[in-house]
N, CA, C, O and the ligand as a Tripos MOL2 file, in Angstrom:
@<TRIPOS>MOLECULE
protein
  249   247    63     0     0
PROTEIN
NO_CHARGES

@<TRIPOS>ATOM
      1 N          29.3730   26.1960    2.0090 N.3       1 MET1
      2 CA         28.5300   25.0450    1.5730 C.3       1 MET1
      3 C          29.5470   24.0410    0.9810 C.2       1 MET1
      4 O          30.4490   24.4470    0.2470 O.2       1 MET1
      5 N          29.4020   22.6700    1.3110 N.am      2 ALA2
      6 CA         30.1620   21.5960    0.6710 C.3       2 ALA2
      7 C          29.7620   21.3910   -0.6220 C.2       2 ALA2
      8 O          28.5800   21.2920   -0.9520 O.2       2 ALA2
      9 N          30.7170   21.3230   -1.3850 N.am      3 VAL3
     10 CA         30.4810   20.8360   -2.9160 C.3       3 VAL3
     11 C          31.0050   19.5920   -3.2120 C.2       3 VAL3
     12 O          32.1250   19.2980   -2.7930 O.2       3 VAL3
     13 N          30.2460   18.6890   -3.9880 N.am      4 PRO4
     14 CA         30.8080   17.5130   -4.3590 C.3       4 PRO4
     15 C          31.8810   17.3970   -5.1690 C.2       4 PRO4
     16 O          31.8150   18.1670   -6.1270 O.2       4 PRO4
     17 N          33.0010   16.6090   -5.1310 N.am      5 ARG5
     18 CA         34.0060   16.6880   -5.7810 C.3       5 ARG5
     19 C          33.8390   15.8820   -7.0670 C.2       5 ARG5
     20 O          34.5740   16.2160   -7.9970 O.2       5 ARG5
     21 N          33.1010   15.0060   -7.2400 N.am      6 ALA6
     22 CA         32.8350   14.3170   -8.3720 C.3       6 ALA6
     23 C          31.4660   14.0790   -8.7060 C.2       6 ALA6
     24 O          30.6490   13.8990   -7.8030 O.2       6 ALA6
     25 N          31.1330   14.0600   -9.8960 N.am      7 LYS7
     26 CA         29.7290   13.7540  -10.3340 C.3       7 LYS7
     27 C          29.3030   12.3860   -9.9350 C.2       7 LYS7
     28 O          30.0710   11.4360  -10.0840 O.2       7 LYS7
     29 N          27.9880   12.2300   -9.3810 N.am      8 THR8
     30 CA         27.5920   10.7630   -8.9260 C.3       8 THR8
     31 C          27.0260   10.0730  -10.3920 C.2       8 THR8
     32 O          26.2100   10.5170  -11.2000 O.2       8 THR8
     33 N          27.6650    9.0290  -10.3860 N.am      9 SER9
     34 CA         27.6360    8.3230  -11.7590 C.3       9 SER9
     35 C          26.0890    7.7130  -11.7530 C.2       9 SER9
     36 O          25.3730    7.5690  -10.7620 O.2       9 SER9
     37 N          25.8080    7.4300  -12.9810 N.am     10 LYS10
     38 CA         24.3810    6.7180  -13.1770 C.3      10 LYS10
     39 C          24.2010    5.4550  -12.3640 C.2      10 LYS10
     40 O          23.1350    5.1550  -11.8280 O.2      10 LYS10
     41 N          25.3240    4.7210  -12.3040 N.am     11 ALA11
     42 CA         25.2440    3.4010  -11.6440 C.3      11 ALA11
     43 C          24.9090    3.6180   -9.9620 C.2      11 ALA11
     44 O          24.0120    3.0270   -9.3600 O.2      11 ALA11
     45 N          25.7950    4.5450   -9.4090 N.am     12 ARG12
     46 CA         25.7250    4.9190   -8.1530 C.3      12 ARG12
     47 C          24.1530    5.5350   -7.7110 C.2      12 ARG12
     48 O          23.5010    5.1280   -6.7500 O.2      12 ARG12
     49 N          23.7830    6.4900   -8.5580 N.am     13 THR13
     50 CA         22.5610    6.9830   -8.5430 C.3      13 THR13
     51 C          21.4260    6.0860   -8.3980 C.2      13 THR13
     52 O          20.5890    6.0790   -7.4950 O.2      13 THR13
     53 N          21.5200    5.3000   -9.4580 N.am     14 ARG14
     54 CA         20.5470    3.9570   -9.6640 C.3      14 ARG14
     55 C          20.5350    3.0770   -8.4520 C.2      14 ARG14
     56 O          19.4760    2.6720   -7.9730 O.2      14 ARG14
     57 N          21.5810    2.8130   -8.0100 N.am     15 ARG15
     58 CA         21.9340    1.8190   -6.8300 C.3      15 ARG15
     59 C          21.1090    2.3320   -5.7210 C.2      15 ARG15
     60 O          20.2640    1.6520   -5.1400 O.2      15 ARG15
     61 N          21.3980    3.6030   -5.4440 N.am     16 ARG16
     62 CA         20.5280    4.2030   -4.1490 C.3      16 ARG16
     63 C          19.1460    4.2330   -4.5760 C.2      16 ARG16
     64 O          18.3440    3.7100   -3.8040 O.2      16 ARG16
     65 N          18.7390    4.6990   -5.5620 N.am     17 GLN17
     66 CA         17.2650    4.7880   -5.7490 C.3      17 GLN17
     67 C          16.5600    3.6290   -5.9660 C.2      17 GLN17
     68 O          15.3330    3.5740   -5.8920 O.2      17 GLN17
     69 N          17.4630    2.4560   -6.3000 N.am     18 GLY18
     70 CA         16.8910    1.0890   -6.3440 C.3      18 GLY18
     71 C          16.3430    0.5910   -5.2260 C.2      18 GLY18
     72 O          15.4330   -0.2360   -5.2730 O.2      18 GLY18
     73 N          16.8910    1.0880   -4.0120 N.am     19 ILE19
     74 CA         16.6240    0.5220   -2.6270 C.3      19 ILE19
     75 C          15.0600    0.7340   -2.3490 C.2      19 ILE19
     76 O          14.4450   -0.0760   -1.6550 O.2      19 ILE19
     77 N          14.4920    1.7670   -2.8720 N.am     20 ASN20
     78 CA         12.9850    2.1780   -2.6120 C.3      20 ASN20
     79 C          12.2680    1.6220   -3.8990 C.2      20 ASN20
     80 O          11.0570    1.8440   -3.9060 O.2      20 ASN20
     81 N          12.7340    0.9890   -4.9170 N.am     21 MET21
     82 CA         12.1070    0.7410   -6.0500 C.3      21 MET21
     83 C          11.3670   -0.5950   -6.1180 C.2      21 MET21
     84 O          10.5920   -0.9360   -7.0110 O.2      21 MET21
     85 N          11.7390   -1.3350   -4.9850 N.am     22 ARG22
     86 CA         11.3280   -2.7820   -4.7680 C.3      22 ARG22
     87 C           9.7680   -2.8050   -4.6440 C.2      22 ARG22
     88 O           9.0150   -2.0370   -4.0450 O.2      22 ARG22
     89 N           9.4990   -3.9880   -5.4400 N.am     23 LEU23
     90 CA          7.9260   -4.1890   -5.3060 C.3      23 LEU23
     91 C           7.5990   -4.7630   -4.1740 C.2      23 LEU23
     92 O           8.2590   -5.7320   -3.7980 O.2      23 LEU23
     93 N           6.5130   -4.2810   -3.4040 N.am     24 ASN24
     94 CA          6.1220   -4.8240   -2.2010 C.3      24 ASN24
     95 C           4.6510   -5.2040   -2.3340 C.2      24 ASN24
     96 O           3.7650   -4.5230   -2.8510 O.2      24 ASN24
     97 N           4.5490   -6.3920   -1.7870 N.am     25 ALA25
     98 CA          3.0250   -6.8090   -1.8020 C.3      25 ALA25
     99 C           2.1810   -6.0500   -0.5250 C.2      25 ALA25
    100 O           2.6650   -5.9060    0.5980 O.2      25 ALA25
    101 N           1.0150   -5.6600   -0.8710 N.am     26 PRO26
    102 CA          0.2210   -4.9040    0.0540 C.3      26 PRO26
    103 C          -0.0690   -5.7050    1.2980 C.2      26 PRO26
    104 O          -0.1470   -6.9320    1.2410 O.2      26 PRO26
    105 N          -0.2220   -5.0710    2.3620 N.am     27 THR27
    106 CA         -0.6710   -5.8860    3.8080 C.3      27 THR27
    107 C          -2.0680   -6.0930    3.6430 C.2      27 THR27
    108 O          -2.9090   -5.2090    3.4800 O.2      27 THR27
    109 N          -2.2590   -7.3250    3.6980 N.am     28 LEU28
    110 CA         -3.6520   -7.5950    3.7700 C.3      28 LEU28
    111 C          -4.1770   -8.1810    5.1260 C.2      28 LEU28
    112 O          -3.4200   -8.8760    5.8040 O.2      28 LEU28
    113 N          -5.4450   -7.9190    5.5300 N.am     29 THR29
    114 CA         -5.9380   -8.1830    6.8170 C.3      29 THR29
    115 C          -7.3550   -8.8910    6.5830 C.2      29 THR29
    116 O          -7.8710   -8.8210    5.4670 O.2      29 THR29
    117 N          -7.9650   -9.5500    7.5960 N.am     30 GLU30
    118 CA         -9.1500  -10.0600    7.2870 C.3      30 GLU30
    119 C         -10.2800   -8.9880    7.8440 C.2      30 GLU30
    120 O         -10.1200   -8.2300    8.8000 O.2      30 GLU30
    121 N         -11.2370   -9.0840    7.1770 N.am     31 CYS31
    122 CA        -12.4320   -8.2530    7.6330 C.3      31 CYS31
    123 C         -12.8790   -8.7620    8.8810 C.2      31 CYS31
    124 O         -12.9220   -9.9750    9.0820 O.2      31 CYS31
    125 N         -13.2500   -7.8370    9.8250 N.am     32 GLY32
    126 CA        -13.8050   -8.1710   11.1370 C.3      32 GLY32
    127 C         -15.2630   -8.5840   11.1030 C.2      32 GLY32
    128 O         -15.7570   -9.0890   12.1110 O.2      32 GLY32
    129 N         -16.0140   -8.3910    9.9550 N.am     33 ASN33
    130 CA        -17.3090   -8.7260    9.7970 C.3      33 ASN33
    131 C         -17.3690  -10.0640    9.0090 C.2      33 ASN33
    132 O         -17.8300  -11.0420    9.5970 O.2      33 ASN33
    133 N         -16.9970  -10.1710    7.8940 N.am     34 CYS34
    134 CA        -17.1100  -11.2180    6.8660 C.3      34 CYS34
    135 C         -15.8430  -12.1660    6.4790 C.2      34 CYS34
    136 O         -15.9350  -13.1580    5.7570 O.2      34 CYS34
    137 N         -14.6710  -11.7030    7.0680 N.am     35 GLY35
    138 CA        -13.5310  -12.5400    6.9980 C.3      35 GLY35
    139 C         -12.8440  -12.3840    5.5980 C.2      35 GLY35
    140 O         -11.8460  -13.0570    5.3420 O.2      35 GLY35
    141 N         -13.3990  -11.4510    4.6370 N.am     36 ASN36
    142 CA        -12.8470  -11.1270    3.4890 C.3      36 ASN36
    143 C         -11.5190  -10.5510    3.6860 C.2      36 ASN36
    144 O         -11.3070   -9.8150    4.6500 O.2      36 ASN36
    145 N         -10.4770  -10.8800    2.7120 N.am     37 LEU37
    146 CA         -9.1760  -10.3310    2.9220 C.3      37 LEU37
    147 C          -9.1280   -8.8750    2.0780 C.2      37 LEU37
    148 O          -9.2870   -8.6300    0.8820 O.2      37 LEU37
    149 N          -8.8480   -8.0520    3.1950 N.am     38 ILE38
    150 CA         -8.8990   -6.5990    2.4780 C.3      38 ILE38
    151 C          -7.5780   -5.7450    2.9100 C.2      38 ILE38
    152 O          -6.8150   -6.1650    3.7800 O.2      38 ILE38
    153 N          -7.4170   -4.7730    2.3730 N.am     39 LEU39
    154 CA         -6.2380   -3.8610    2.5890 C.3      39 LEU39
    155 C          -6.4760   -3.2010    3.9600 C.2      39 LEU39
    156 O          -7.5990   -2.9120    4.3720 O.2      39 LEU39
    157 N          -5.3970   -2.9970    4.5940 N.am     40 THR40
    158 CA         -5.4710   -2.2470    6.0470 C.3      40 THR40
    159 C          -5.9680   -0.8430    5.7200 C.2      40 THR40
    160 O          -5.7830   -0.3110    4.6260 O.2      40 THR40
    161 N          -6.6480   -0.2460    6.7970 N.am     41 HIS41
    162 CA         -7.2630    0.9930    6.7290 C.3      41 HIS41
    163 C          -8.0820    1.3410    5.6160 C.2      41 HIS41
    164 O          -8.1030    2.4770    5.1430 O.2      41 HIS41
    165 N          -8.8980    0.1840    5.0990 N.am     42 ARG42
    166 CA         -9.8290    0.5780    3.9360 C.3      42 ARG42
    167 C         -10.9160   -0.2110    4.2710 C.2      42 ARG42
    168 O         -10.8440   -1.3100    4.8210 O.2      42 ARG42
    169 N         -12.1170    0.4750    3.8670 N.am     43 VAL43
    170 CA        -13.4460   -0.3510    4.0260 C.3      43 VAL43
    171 C         -13.5810   -1.4490    3.2240 C.2      43 VAL43
    172 O         -13.3640   -1.4560    2.0120 O.2      43 VAL43
    173 N         -13.9720   -2.4670    3.9510 N.am     44 CYS44
    174 CA        -14.2590   -3.9190    3.2810 C.3      44 CYS44
    175 C         -15.2050   -3.5160    2.0740 C.2      44 CYS44
    176 O         -16.2130   -2.8240    2.2150 O.2      44 CYS44
    177 N         -14.7560   -4.0320    0.8740 N.am     45 PRO45
    178 CA        -15.8140   -3.8320   -0.2910 C.3      45 PRO45
    179 C         -16.8400   -4.7210   -0.4240 C.2      45 PRO45
    180 O         -17.7650   -4.5650   -1.2210 O.2      45 PRO45
    181 N         -16.7040   -5.7840    0.4290 N.am     46 LYS46
    182 CA        -17.6870   -6.8800    0.1650 C.3      46 LYS46
    183 C         -18.9820   -6.6440    1.2020 C.2      46 LYS46
    184 O         -20.1460   -6.8440    0.8540 O.2      46 LYS46
    185 N         -18.6500   -6.2610    2.3180 N.am     47 CYS47
    186 CA        -19.6360   -5.9580    3.3110 C.3      47 CYS47
    187 C         -19.8920   -4.3500    3.6140 C.2      47 CYS47
    188 O         -20.9480   -3.9570    4.1090 O.2      47 CYS47
    189 N         -18.9570   -3.5910    3.3090 N.am     48 GLY48
    190 CA        -18.9070   -2.2690    3.5970 C.3      48 GLY48
    191 C         -18.7080   -1.9130    4.9880 C.2      48 GLY48
    192 O         -19.2010   -0.8460    5.3540 O.2      48 GLY48
    193 N         -17.9680   -2.7350    5.9670 N.am     49 PHE49
    194 CA        -17.6970   -2.4030    7.2920 C.3      49 PHE49
    195 C         -16.2870   -1.9320    7.2610 C.2      49 PHE49
    196 O         -15.4350   -2.2320    6.4250 O.2      49 PHE49
    197 N         -16.1560   -1.1000    8.3580 N.am     50 TYR50
    198 CA        -15.0650   -0.4420    8.8300 C.3      50 TYR50
    199 C         -14.9160   -0.1730   10.2000 C.2      50 TYR50
    200 O         -15.6170    0.6980   10.7140 O.2      50 TYR50
    201 N         -14.0050   -0.8770   10.9320 N.am     51 ARG51
    202 CA        -13.9660   -0.5590   12.4200 C.3      51 ARG51
    203 C         -15.2090   -0.9570   13.1130 C.2      51 ARG51
    204 O         -15.7100   -0.2670   14.0010 O.2      51 ARG51
    205 N         -15.7510   -2.1930   12.6580 N.am     52 GLY52
    206 CA        -16.8550   -2.6900   13.3970 C.3      52 GLY52
    207 C         -18.2190   -2.0300   13.1550 C.2      52 GLY52
    208 O         -19.1970   -2.3490   13.8310 O.2      52 GLY52
    209 N         -18.2840   -0.9750   12.0460 N.am     53 ARG53
    210 CA        -19.5800   -0.6920   11.7790 C.3      53 ARG53
    211 C         -19.5580   -0.5980   10.1490 C.2      53 ARG53
    212 O         -18.5480   -0.6030    9.4460 O.2      53 ARG53
    213 N         -20.8780   -0.5130    9.7280 N.am     54 GLN54
    214 CA        -21.2420   -0.3090    8.3350 C.3      54 GLN54
    215 C         -21.0940    1.0980    7.9920 C.2      54 GLN54
    216 O         -21.7820    1.9340    8.5770 O.2      54 GLN54
    217 N         -20.3020    1.4140    7.1420 N.am     55 VAL55
    218 CA        -19.8670    2.7570    6.6750 C.3      55 VAL55
    219 C         -20.4490    2.9600    5.2510 C.2      55 VAL55
    220 O         -20.8620    4.0790    4.9460 O.2      55 VAL55
    221 N         -20.5060    1.8690    4.3030 N.am     56 ILE56
    222 CA        -21.0360    2.1430    2.9160 C.3      56 ILE56
    223 C         -21.8200    1.0390    2.7490 C.2      56 ILE56
    224 O         -21.6110    0.0070    3.3870 O.2      56 ILE56
    225 N         -22.8440    1.1710    1.8250 N.am     57 THR57
    226 CA        -23.5670    0.1510    1.3020 C.3      57 THR57
    227 C         -22.9080   -0.6270    0.0710 C.2      57 THR57
    228 O         -22.6950   -0.0590   -0.9990 O.2      57 THR57
    229 N         -22.6160   -1.9140    0.2940 N.am     58 PRO58
    230 CA        -21.7930   -2.5170   -0.7520 C.3      58 PRO58
    231 C         -22.6820   -2.7270   -2.1080 C.2      58 PRO58
    232 O         -23.8790   -3.0130   -2.1370 O.2      58 PRO58
    233 N         -21.9230   -2.5440   -3.0810 N.am     59 GLU59
    234 CA        -22.4320   -2.7390   -4.4420 C.3      59 GLU59
    235 C         -22.5040   -4.2560   -4.5520 C.2      59 GLU59
    236 O         -21.6360   -5.0560   -4.2050 O.2      59 GLU59
    237 N         -23.6540   -4.5010   -5.0780 N.am     60 SER60
    238 CA        -24.1890   -5.8580   -5.4100 C.3      60 SER60
    239 C         -24.4580   -6.1070   -6.8690 C.2      60 SER60
    240 O         -25.6060   -6.1710   -7.3070 O.2      60 SER60
    241 N         -23.3550   -6.2520   -7.6360 N.am     61 ASN61
    242 CA        -23.6110   -6.7870   -9.0340 C.3      61 ASN61
    243 C         -22.9310   -7.9440   -9.3820 C.2      61 ASN61
    244 O         -21.7110   -8.0510   -9.5000 O.2      61 ASN61
    245 N         -23.8840   -8.9250   -9.5640 N.am     62 GLY62
    246 CA        -23.2230  -10.2660   -9.9320 C.3      62 GLY62
    247 C         -23.2930  -11.4230   -8.7990 C.2      62 GLY62
    248 O         -22.7900  -12.5260   -9.0110 O.2      62 GLY62
    249 ZN        -16.1850   -7.4850    5.2340 Zn       63 ZN63
@<TRIPOS>BOND
     1     1     2 1
     2     2     3 1
     3     3     4 2
     4     3     5 am
     5     5     6 1
     6     6     7 1
     7     7     8 2
     8     7     9 am
     9     9    10 1
    10    10    11 1
    11    11    12 2
    12    11    13 am
    13    13    14 1
    14    14    15 1
    15    15    16 2
    16    15    17 am
    17    17    18 1
    18    18    19 1
    19    19    20 2
    20    19    21 am
    21    21    22 1
    22    22    23 1
    23    23    24 2
    24    23    25 am
    25    25    26 1
    26    26    27 1
    27    27    28 2
    28    27    29 am
    29    29    30 1
    30    30    31 1
    31    31    32 2
    32    31    33 am
    33    33    34 1
    34    34    35 1
    35    35    36 2
    36    35    37 am
    37    37    38 1
    38    38    39 1
    39    39    40 2
    40    39    41 am
    41    41    42 1
    42    42    43 1
    43    43    44 2
    44    43    45 am
    45    45    46 1
    46    46    47 1
    47    47    48 2
    48    47    49 am
    49    49    50 1
    50    50    51 1
    51    51    52 2
    52    51    53 am
    53    53    54 1
    54    54    55 1
    55    55    56 2
    56    55    57 am
    57    57    58 1
    58    58    59 1
    59    59    60 2
    60    59    61 am
    61    61    62 1
    62    62    63 1
    63    63    64 2
    64    63    65 am
    65    65    66 1
    66    66    67 1
    67    67    68 2
    68    67    69 am
    69    69    70 1
    70    70    71 1
    71    71    72 2
    72    71    73 am
    73    73    74 1
    74    74    75 1
    75    75    76 2
    76    75    77 am
    77    77    78 1
    78    78    79 1
    79    79    80 2
    80    79    81 am
    81    81    82 1
    82    82    83 1
    83    83    84 2
    84    83    85 am
    85    85    86 1
    86    86    87 1
    87    87    88 2
    88    87    89 am
    89    89    90 1
    90    90    91 1
    91    91    92 2
    92    91    93 am
    93    93    94 1
    94    94    95 1
    95    95    96 2
    96    95    97 am
    97    97    98 1
    98    98    99 1
    99    99   100 2
   100    99   101 am
   101   101   102 1
   102   102   103 1
   103   103   104 2
   104   103   105 am
   105   105   106 1
   106   106   107 1
   107   107   108 2
   108   107   109 am
   109   109   110 1
   110   110   111 1
   111   111   112 2
   112   111   113 am
   113   113   114 1
   114   114   115 1
   115   115   116 2
   116   115   117 am
   117   117   118 1
   118   118   119 1
   119   119   120 2
   120   119   121 am
   121   121   122 1
   122   122   123 1
   123   123   124 2
   124   123   125 am
   125   125   126 1
   126   126   127 1
   127   127   128 2
   128   127   129 am
   129   129   130 1
   130   130   131 1
   131   131   132 2
   132   131   133 am
   133   133   134 1
   134   134   135 1
   135   135   136 2
   136   135   137 am
   137   137   138 1
   138   138   139 1
   139   139   140 2
   140   139   141 am
   141   141   142 1
   142   142   143 1
   143   143   144 2
   144   143   145 am
   145   145   146 1
   146   146   147 1
   147   147   148 2
   148   147   149 am
   149   149   150 1
   150   150   151 1
   151   151   152 2
   152   151   153 am
   153   153   154 1
   154   154   155 1
   155   155   156 2
   156   155   157 am
   157   157   158 1
   158   158   159 1
   159   159   160 2
   160   159   161 am
   161   161   162 1
   162   162   163 1
   163   163   164 2
   164   163   165 am
   165   165   166 1
   166   166   167 1
   167   167   168 2
   168   167   169 am
   169   169   170 1
   170   170   171 1
   171   171   172 2
   172   171   173 am
   173   173   174 1
   174   174   175 1
   175   175   176 2
   176   175   177 am
   177   177   178 1
   178   178   179 1
   179   179   180 2
   180   179   181 am
   181   181   182 1
   182   182   183 1
   183   183   184 2
   184   183   185 am
   185   185   186 1
   186   186   187 1
   187   187   188 2
   188   187   189 am
   189   189   190 1
   190   190   191 1
   191   191   192 2
   192   191   193 am
   193   193   194 1
   194   194   195 1
   195   195   196 2
   196   195   197 am
   197   197   198 1
   198   198   199 1
   199   199   200 2
   200   199   201 am
   201   201   202 1
   202   202   203 1
   203   203   204 2
   204   203   205 am
   205   205   206 1
   206   206   207 1
   207   207   208 2
   208   207   209 am
   209   209   210 1
   210   210   211 1
   211   211   212 2
   212   211   213 am
   213   213   214 1
   214   214   215 1
   215   215   216 2
   216   215   217 am
   217   217   218 1
   218   218   219 1
   219   219   220 2
   220   219   221 am
   221   221   222 1
   222   222   223 1
   223   223   224 2
   224   223   225 am
   225   225   226 1
   226   226   227 1
   227   227   228 2
   228   227   229 am
   229   229   230 1
   230   230   231 1
   231   231   232 2
   232   231   233 am
   233   233   234 1
   234   234   235 1
   235   235   236 2
   236   235   237 am
   237   237   238 1
   238   238   239 1
   239   239   240 2
   240   239   241 am
   241   241   242 1
   242   242   243 1
   243   243   244 2
   244   243   245 am
   245   245   246 1
   246   246   247 1
   247   247   248 2
@<TRIPOS>SUBSTRUCTURE
     1 MET1         2 RESIDUE 1 A MET
     2 ALA2         6 RESIDUE 1 A ALA
     3 VAL3        10 RESIDUE 1 A VAL
     4 PRO4        14 RESIDUE 1 A PRO
     5 ARG5        18 RESIDUE 1 A ARG
     6 ALA6        22 RESIDUE 1 A ALA
     7 LYS7        26 RESIDUE 1 A LYS
     8 THR8        30 RESIDUE 1 A THR
     9 SER9        34 RESIDUE 1 A SER
    10 LYS10       38 RESIDUE 1 A LYS
    11 ALA11       42 RESIDUE 1 A ALA
    12 ARG12       46 RESIDUE 1 A ARG
    13 THR13       50 RESIDUE 1 A THR
    14 ARG14       54 RESIDUE 1 A ARG
    15 ARG15       58 RESIDUE 1 A ARG
    16 ARG16       62 RESIDUE 1 A ARG
    17 GLN17       66 RESIDUE 1 A GLN
    18 GLY18       70 RESIDUE 1 A GLY
    19 ILE19       74 RESIDUE 1 A ILE
    20 ASN20       78 RESIDUE 1 A ASN
    21 MET21       82 RESIDUE 1 A MET
    22 ARG22       86 RESIDUE 1 A ARG
    23 LEU23       90 RESIDUE 1 A LEU
    24 ASN24       94 RESIDUE 1 A ASN
    25 ALA25       98 RESIDUE 1 A ALA
    26 PRO26      102 RESIDUE 1 A PRO
    27 THR27      106 RESIDUE 1 A THR
    28 LEU28      110 RESIDUE 1 A LEU
    29 THR29      114 RESIDUE 1 A THR
    30 GLU30      118 RESIDUE 1 A GLU
    31 CYS31      122 RESIDUE 1 A CYS
    32 GLY32      126 RESIDUE 1 A GLY
    33 ASN33      130 RESIDUE 1 A ASN
    34 CYS34      134 RESIDUE 1 A CYS
    35 GLY35      138 RESIDUE 1 A GLY
    36 ASN36      142 RESIDUE 1 A ASN
    37 LEU37      146 RESIDUE 1 A LEU
    38 ILE38      150 RESIDUE 1 A ILE
    39 LEU39      154 RESIDUE 1 A LEU
    40 THR40      158 RESIDUE 1 A THR
    41 HIS41      162 RESIDUE 1 A HIS
    42 ARG42      166 RESIDUE 1 A ARG
    43 VAL43      170 RESIDUE 1 A VAL
    44 CYS44      174 RESIDUE 1 A CYS
    45 PRO45      178 RESIDUE 1 A PRO
    46 LYS46      182 RESIDUE 1 A LYS
    47 CYS47      186 RESIDUE 1 A CYS
    48 GLY48      190 RESIDUE 1 A GLY
    49 PHE49      194 RESIDUE 1 A PHE
    50 TYR50      198 RESIDUE 1 A TYR
    51 ARG51      202 RESIDUE 1 A ARG
    52 GLY52      206 RESIDUE 1 A GLY
    53 ARG53      210 RESIDUE 1 A ARG
    54 GLN54      214 RESIDUE 1 A GLN
    55 VAL55      218 RESIDUE 1 A VAL
    56 ILE56      222 RESIDUE 1 A ILE
    57 THR57      226 RESIDUE 1 A THR
    58 PRO58      230 RESIDUE 1 A PRO
    59 GLU59      234 RESIDUE 1 A GLU
    60 SER60      238 RESIDUE 1 A SER
    61 ASN61      242 RESIDUE 1 A ASN
    62 GLY62      246 RESIDUE 1 A GLY
    63 ZN63       249 GROUP 0 **** ****
């Protein structure tokens, strides 16, 4: 089995790990029923619709 010749430095490790440490904005899409901006593959919290049908009763408080 191959053995590394030198220890990986903190800088090198962190540079590598930093690639996936970026902050990314979540992908938003419009609800097909009410046009509310929602996360993909999530039930719309406003109207409770997902894939064209009502799956939950939306909570109306306020
Ligand atoms: Zn909706």
